Structure formats: C-alpha cells, structure tokens
N, C-alpha and C positions, 0 to 999 in steps of 0.2 A: 616146045619154047616156053620153058614154066614164066605163064601170065603174072603170080603170085608176085614173084621178085620185082616184076616191073612197075609194083603197082606205087606210088610216088608216098612220101612221109605226110605229106600234107592231106592224101588221100586216107591213108589210115586212121589218123587223126581225128577226120571226118567222119567215118566209121564209126570209131570207139566213141565219138560222143554222141551219135545216135543213137545208138548200141544203149548207152546209159542213159537216155531221154527217155528210152524206149521201155526200161525199165521202170523208171520211176513213173512214167502214166501207166506201166500197168500196177501199182502197187500206190493210186494215187490215192484209192479209199483207205490204205493202211496210213498213208503219211499225214491223208487231212485229218483221221482221228483222232493221231499222233497231235497234230498241232492243235486240234479244240481240247487235247486234254491240258496240253501247256496252257493255253488260252485261258482256261477254265481256271486252273493253280495261281496264274498272273490276276485273273483279275480277284481271287479269292484274296490275293497279298496285297494288292492295291486296297479294298476295303476293309480287312480285318487284320492289315499292316499295323505295326507301332508309329505313330503318331511321332515327328517330330519340329520343335518348331527352333525357327532361328531367328536370335537376337542380335543385333548388329549396331555399330556406330561409326560413323566416318573422321577422323582426326588432321588438321594437318599441323607437322610441326615446325615451330619457330622456336627464336634466340633472339632477344634485343641488343641492340649493338650499337658501339658507339657512336653519338652525330660526329665527334669530332673525327672520327678513322672514317665515316664516308664520305664526311666533306672533301676529307685528304684525298679520299681513294676517287672522288669524282675531279677535284682540280690534278690530281696527275693525271686522269684518262685525257683531261681535255689536253693535256702535254705530250699526248701519245705514252705514257710511261704506264704499264700493267704493275701496280702494286701485290697485286696478290692477297694473299693474309698477312703481308708486312704490316699491315695497317690496323690489326687488330690480332690479340694474344690469345685468342679465343680460337679451341679447338671443337667444333661442331661436330656434334655425334652422328653419324648418317642413319637417315630412317632403316638404311639397308639392314642395319644391327640390330632393328628393334623385334625381328623375329627370332636371334638367337637369344635375347633376353627374355623372351618369352617363353622359349623353350627349356631353359635353366634350368637344373633342378633345386635353386633355391626359389626363384620365381613363383614355379609349378608347386613346390610345397606350401608357401603359405597362400596361394590360389586355393589350396584344397581346405584352408580354415574358413572360407568363404560359407556362410551361416546360408542356409536356401529353407523355401519353404515347399515342402512338395505333398502330393495327396496322399493320405495314411496317416501322418503324423499328427500328432495334437502342438508341436514348437517345431521353428527352426532346427535344421540338421544341417552337419558340416560335409561341403562337398566331399571329406575322405569319405564321410559314413557313408554317403550316397553310392559312391562309384565303387566303393569295396564290399557294400552288404549286398550278395545275392536276392533280397528278399527286395531289392528295385529293379530288379532286370524286368524285363516286358519281353513277352512273348513275340517273337517278328516274324512271319512264314520266311518269308525270303530269307531274313540272317539266317534263319534254324537250314535253309537248303542250301545256302553258302556256307555255312560253318563245316555241313557234313558234306560235302563235295569240293571245292574249292579247297577248305580252309583243313580237312582230314589231313593230309601228312603234318599242316604242322601239330594239329592234337594228338598224333600217334609218338609225333619224338617229345613233342610234351610231356606223354605217358608211359614212355621211355625215360628221359632224364628224368622227372618227376621235380618236386620242389626242393628247392635249395635250404638247408638246416638254418635256422637262425641261430646264430651265437654272439653271446655277449662281446659286446665290445668296450676297450678301456676309454674313460673322459678325454678326447680331444675336439679339435676343432672343424674336423673331417666331420663331415656330413654321411651320416649312416640310415639308411632306408628300411623301412620296416615293410614285411610279407605286403601289408594293408596299403602302405604308400606306393611300392611300387606295381599293384594291379591297379593301383587308381590313376598312376600316373600315366600307363598303357592307357586305359580308359580317357584321361582328358585330352589327351591327343588328339580324339576323334571329336570332342566337344568344343574345346576352344582354337581357334585358328585366327592366324591375321594375314593380310593380303597388303602388300608394298605398292602400290601403283605410283614407280619412279617417275615418271613423266609427267602425269598428270599434278602430282606432289602431294599426294593425299594417302591415307595409311585407314583398312576398315580392319575393325577388330567384329569376331561372330563367332557367338556362342550357342550351337546347337543341342537343346534337350528335351525329353518327353514333353516339360510342360511348359506353358508360354512365360510365366514368372519366375522360374526357375532360372530360365534362360536369360532373360533380362538380369535380373540377379548378377551371375556369373560374368556376363559381358561387363555390367557396371564395375563390376571387382577388380576384374582384368584390367579395363580402363584407370584406374584409381591406380592400383598397383603400378602399373607400366609409368604411370606420369611421377610418382614415386621414385623409383627404379632407375629412370632415365636421367632423374632431378639430382639423385646421389650421384650416379655414373658422373655427372656434367659438372658439379660443382664442388666436385672431392674436395681439388687444390685450394682452389677458394675459401671454401669452406676452414678450412685446417688454416691457411693463413689469417683467418679471423677468428679463429681460436687462440692465435700466439698474441694478436694484436691485442684482445679482447683482456687475456690473461697479465699481457704487459701493462695495459691501460691501467687496468684495476691496482696492480702492486705500484704503478704510479700516484695514483690518486692517493689512496694510502701514504705515501710518503710525501706527499705536497700536503694532505690534511694535518699530518702530523707538525711537519714545518710551521706550516700555516698556526698551529695551537702553540707551539714554543716562542715562535714571535710576539704572538699576543699576550702570552702571558708575563714576557719581558719585559713588553710596553707596559703592562699593569704595575708591574711590580718595581719598574723605577723612571714613573712619571715625573716625580721631582728631584731626581739625578741629571747631574748635568757634567760627571767626571767626565775623563777622555775613555777612560776603559768603558765606562757605559756606554759612548758612546761608538767607540770601535766593537763591541758587542755588539750592538743595534745593528751596526753595519754589515756586518759579518751575518747575521739571518735576517736582514735584508736580500743579502748578494745570494744566499742560500733559497730564499723563498723566491725570489725573482729567476732562479736556475731551475727551481723546482717546476714553477707555474711555466715557464718559457717548454720544458721537455712534457709536463701532461699538456700543455696545450696542441704540442706537435702530435702528440701520440691520440689526442682524440678527432685531431684532422685525419691521421693514418686510418683510426678507426671508422670515423666515418665513408672515407673513400675504401675500404674495405667491405662494409654494407652496401654501399652502391654498387661493386665489383662482385656481389653472390646476387644482388637483387638483378643484376643484368645479363649475369653467365647464367643464370636460374633458367633453363627450356621451360617453353610453354607450349601445350598441346591443344592447339586451338578447336572444338568438337563444333563441328558443323554441320553433323547428323549424331544428336544423341541416342541415348539408348531407349527406343520404346517398346512394351510390350507385344508381341506379335497377337496379332487378331488371327492369322488363319495358319495352317501349320505348314512348313515347306517339303515334308514329306509326310506317310508315300507318293511320291509323283504317279495314278494311278495308269494315266497312259501311256508313260516311258513303262511302265512296269509290266503293262499288257500287249507295248510292241516287242519288250525285250521275249518274254518271256513264248511270243508266236514267233518269234525269229527261231529262239532255240526250238521248239518245238518242231520246228520247217526241218531244220539242222538237223537234228535228235533221228526223225523220220526219218529224212533222205539220206542220213548216214545212215541208218540200220538196213534201209533195203539195198544199197550200193556195196556197202561191206558183209553183210550175210553170206552171198554167195561165193564171195573171195575167200572167207575163212571158210565154209563148206568144199572147196575146193582144195582147199590148201591141210583141212584135215582129211580128205577122201585120199589126196596123194600121199600123203603120209600113210596111211592103214596100207594102201594099195604097197608102198615100199616095206613096209612091216611083213605082209603077208609072202613077198616075194622071198625076203630075205629065212624067210620058216620054211618055205618052200626049199630054197635053193639048200639049206640044210642039213634038208628033211632029205 
C-alpha cells in the first residue's frame, strides 16, 4: 500500500512550509546582508533626501442669507412645514466642487503665474518657470530609485511616443497650453492639494515645496485665487443683473437731469409771463419732470437692492487657520523610509532565496528536455 498517497493535504502544506522555512534559515546570513544593505540605502535616503515643506490653511465656506427668509423658514418649521430652498433664491455652491475648481486648467494656468522666492535667484520667479526649468529640480535618492524601478515602464513609453510637436494655433477663446505649461501642470498636481472634510465642515489647502517660504507663497496665492473664482461663479447672475440696472440707472439719470435743466430754463425765461400757453407748457414740463423723477427714484431703489443682493450672494471663505511659513520639513520621513527599505530588503532577500531554486530547477528541466530531444534525433 502506497503511504505517500494517503498523506492529507494539510500535512503536505505543513511540510512545504517547513521546507521553505528551512531554506530561509539556512540562507539567513544572506538575507540579513541584503536587508542591511537596504537599511543603509533607506538611511541615506532619509539623510540626503530632498526636503519638502508643507504650508496649509483651513477655511470654512459661508454664504450670507436673507434674515426675512430665515425668519419665514423658522415660522414654517414651527408649523411643521419644510420649505427647503423655497425661502431663498440662492444657489449654494457645494464645497465638493472646490477641488474641481482648483484642478481646472484656467485656475492652474493662473496659479502658475504666482511669483515665488527661491534660493539661487536674485529676484522672484514665476511658479511656471520654477516647475518647467530643470535647474530647479533637486536630486532625491528615493525619487531616483522609484523613477527607474516602478516608473521605468512610463519612461520607456514616453521615450517611444516622444514629445508632441508644437503647432501654431489660430486665435480663439480655446485654451491652448504650451509644452512648458503642460509639464508644469503635471508637477503642480503633486505640489498643491485640497482636502474637503464634509462632515466637519472645513476645507484644507496644502502646498508642498522644497523651500518653506515658497510653499507659503503658493498656498496663499491658491487661497486668494480660489476666493475669486468661487465668488465669480456664485455672483455671476446677480452681477449681470446689477450691471444691467446700473446701465439703465445711468441712462434715466441723464434723462432726468436734461428735463430738470429744460424746466429750469423755461421757468427763468417766463417768470413775468402769465399767458395760458406759458402755463400749459410749464404744466407739461412739470409732468415730464415728475414722471422722470418717479422713474429715476424707482430705478435708484432697484439699484440699491441689486447691490445688496450682490453682497448677500457673495460667498465668504472664513479662514480659521491662516497660511504660516512651515518651520520643520514634512519630508523625508526618516523612520518611515528606514522601515520601508528594511521591509523591502527583507522581501527581496527572502524572495531571491525562495525563487532561485525554482528557477534553477526550471532551467535544468529545460536543458534535460533539450538534451533528450537531441539524443532522440540522433
């Protein structure tokens, strides 16, 4: 009776695990040497790696609302009626849209024009120049290793495709990015970021740069630019209404002043005249003056209401934690790098020990088959 066929699968798995553990134990010195080498690489990456400073700010989006609408909503809620958005004509721009605004081409293109102060330059340079010029790139051991290991397929594909050819485009409102702008925007996505804490109700803007003051400048510029973009999106409709009323107000004001001047001149020219024709003409001018004044006053009231509506609709980004220049670098995280390289070295050494016999066995079997085939042909 063949006892080998009666060995349960669980026992086979235990035997395999014991065999693998035995291989690792025999080659433990080799594994420890490989791990030590990786630990040294991690230590060097932590010590000589490029520093990165993170400047951040926290904001709370707020929009002013009409007191009368709020009072009506409270009264309706007491009666058990949920009026929802019927009490206000405002359309609140969700904070979840803010990251899309920051990621838009128009926003990033304008953000790239931010002047920043960097070491080695006599004066401020634009963020576009800083990100597109290779002279501002600092060497990073960890980044170098990742670039030519994990990122190697991407480099090969980029080399095969090559750089796109720049062509002159006709004048239009379509945004056409240059090669420098495309390169800078790809790098900008790794520099500026936004985190929306929907439950807590605040937004965090973070800028990461190799220099502390430059990071603070980029974060402050992103905050200012975001305030302007959100304001433009929110008040576009009421602003156009205000512009229309303002134009109509200026037109009615000129007409009112013209009629007022004609009426005054006629009064001066007919002070001693008491004819019916003169009185009729004066009554006609008075009626025109009163009508013009009534329309002009009504338009002035609408103008003030439109201005108030613009101010009420304008969103306010309340800064609860302003931008401050960071003192300590946020990267490299030395302990994390050391732990990551140590684990990578342990996996690499163990993997080599376990895989090498399998590869050798596979190659040996292929050589045996090739030899047998040659002997059979002979």
